[in-house]
C-alpha positions as CSV (number, residue, x, y, z in Angstrom):
1,M,10.4,123.9,-58.3
2,N,9.6,120.5,-56.8
3,N,6.2,119.4,-58.2
4,I,5.5,117.1,-55.2
5,L,6.0,120.1,-52.8
6,Q,4.0,122.4,-54.9
7,K,1.1,119.9,-55.0
8,K,1.3,119.4,-51.2
9,A,1.3,123.2,-50.7
10,L,-1.7,123.6,-53.0
11,N,-3.6,120.8,-51.3
12,I,-3.0,122.3,-47.8
13,L,-4.3,125.7,-49.0
14,K,-7.2,124.3,-51.0
15,D,-8.3,121.9,-48.3
16,N,-8.5,124.8,-45.8
17,K,-10.0,127.2,-48.3
18,L,-7.2,129.8,-48.3
19,R,-6.7,131.8,-51.5
20,L,-4.0,130.2,-53.7
21,T,-1.5,133.1,-53.9
22,K,2.0,132.6,-55.2
23,Q,3.3,133.9,-51.9
24,R,1.4,131.3,-49.8
25,V,2.3,128.4,-52.1
26,S,6.0,129.4,-51.9
27,L,5.7,129.8,-48.1
28,V,4.2,126.4,-47.5
29,E,6.7,124.8,-49.8
30,N,9.5,126.5,-47.9
31,I,8.1,125.4,-44.5
32,Y,8.0,121.7,-45.4
33,Y,11.0,121.5,-47.8
34,N,13.6,120.3,-45.3
35,G,11.5,117.9,-43.3
36,D,11.2,118.3,-39.5
37,R,12.4,121.7,-38.4
38,H,11.8,124.6,-36.0
39,I,11.2,128.0,-37.5
40,T,10.3,131.5,-36.4
41,A,8.1,133.8,-38.4
42,E,11.0,136.3,-38.7
43,S,13.5,133.7,-39.9
44,L,11.1,132.4,-42.5
45,Y,10.3,135.9,-43.6
46,K,14.1,136.7,-44.0
47,Q,14.6,133.4,-45.9
48,M,11.8,134.1,-48.3
49,S,13.1,137.7,-48.9
50,K,16.6,136.3,-49.6
51,E,15.0,134.0,-52.2
52,G,13.4,137.0,-53.9
53,I,9.8,136.2,-52.8
54,K,8.0,139.4,-51.9
55,I,5.8,138.6,-48.9
56,S,4.7,140.5,-45.9
57,L,5.6,139.5,-42.4
58,A,1.9,139.6,-41.6
59,T,1.2,136.9,-44.3
60,V,4.0,134.8,-42.8
61,Y,2.5,135.1,-39.3
62,N,-1.1,134.5,-40.5
63,T,-0.1,131.4,-42.5
64,L,2.0,129.9,-39.7
65,H,-0.9,130.5,-37.2
66,F,-3.4,129.0,-39.6
67,L,-1.3,125.9,-40.2
68,T,-1.0,125.6,-36.4
69,K,-4.7,125.9,-36.0
70,V,-5.4,123.1,-38.5
71,G,-2.7,120.8,-36.9
72,M,-0.1,121.1,-39.6
73,L,2.4,122.8,-37.2
74,R,3.0,123.0,-33.5
75,N,3.6,126.3,-31.7
76,I,6.5,126.0,-29.2
77,T,6.8,128.9,-26.8
78,V,10.2,128.9,-25.1
79,N,9.8,132.2,-23.3
80,S,8.0,135.5,-23.9
81,S,10.4,136.4,-26.7
82,Q,11.1,133.0,-28.3
83,K,8.3,131.3,-30.2
84,Y,8.9,128.6,-32.7
85,F,6.8,126.6,-35.2
86,D,7.6,123.0,-35.4
87,T,6.9,120.9,-38.5
88,N,7.0,117.7,-36.3
89,V,3.5,117.5,-34.9
90,T,4.0,114.2,-33.1
91,P,4.3,114.4,-29.3
92,H,7.9,115.1,-28.3
93,H,10.0,117.3,-26.0
94,H,12.8,119.8,-26.7
95,F,16.2,121.1,-25.7
96,Y,16.5,124.8,-26.1
97,D,20.0,125.9,-26.9
98,E,20.4,129.4,-25.4
99,S,23.7,130.0,-27.2
100,N,22.1,130.0,-30.7
101,N,18.4,130.2,-30.0
102,S,17.6,126.8,-31.5
103,L,15.4,123.8,-30.6
104,I,16.5,120.2,-30.7
105,D,13.9,117.4,-30.6
106,I,13.9,114.9,-27.7
107,P,11.8,111.8,-28.4
108,K,8.7,111.5,-26.1
109,H,10.0,108.2,-24.6
110,K,13.3,109.7,-23.5
111,I,11.7,111.6,-20.6
112,N,9.9,109.7,-17.8
113,F,7.6,111.3,-15.2
114,L,7.2,109.8,-11.7
115,K,4.3,112.0,-10.9
116,I,2.3,114.7,-12.5
117,P,0.0,116.9,-10.5
118,S,-3.8,116.4,-10.9
119,P,-5.5,119.1,-13.0
120,P,-8.3,121.2,-11.7
121,K,-11.6,119.4,-11.4
122,S,-13.1,120.8,-14.6
123,K,-10.0,120.2,-16.7
124,K,-8.0,117.2,-18.1
125,I,-4.4,117.0,-19.2
126,S,-4.1,117.1,-23.0
127,D,-0.4,116.9,-23.3
128,V,2.9,117.3,-21.4
129,E,5.8,119.0,-23.1
130,V,9.2,119.6,-21.5
131,I,11.7,122.2,-22.7
132,I,15.1,121.8,-21.2
133,S,17.3,125.0,-21.6
134,L,21.0,124.5,-22.4
135,K,23.9,126.9,-22.2
136,N,27.6,126.6,-22.9
137,K,29.9,125.2,-20.2
């Protein structure tokens, strides 16, 4: 087990006052192990199970949502049935590949807007994210 990853996982959990269970530590290590990536709760659950880590799908969901709430992950909703968690929390856009249900990062500066509609009077725009769907030719 990578000591640096274990310390990072423990610090994330401790800083946010979550119980330090073996499952949560392993889960957070897994999430951040390969750098920037897009994951679903189901794929992460399957991956953890394959590695022999007994964890409930509810714990996976709860941990992913908690890390999103504290700004450690971004929630990317492609459609009503495709929701991803992104370890890259900097502003950027995505290609969504319909053939394999995957996301590909697009740097923020690669998309330019000529005009964005004004928000309602009591609101302000906090971010603009574009998802471009792709399919095979």
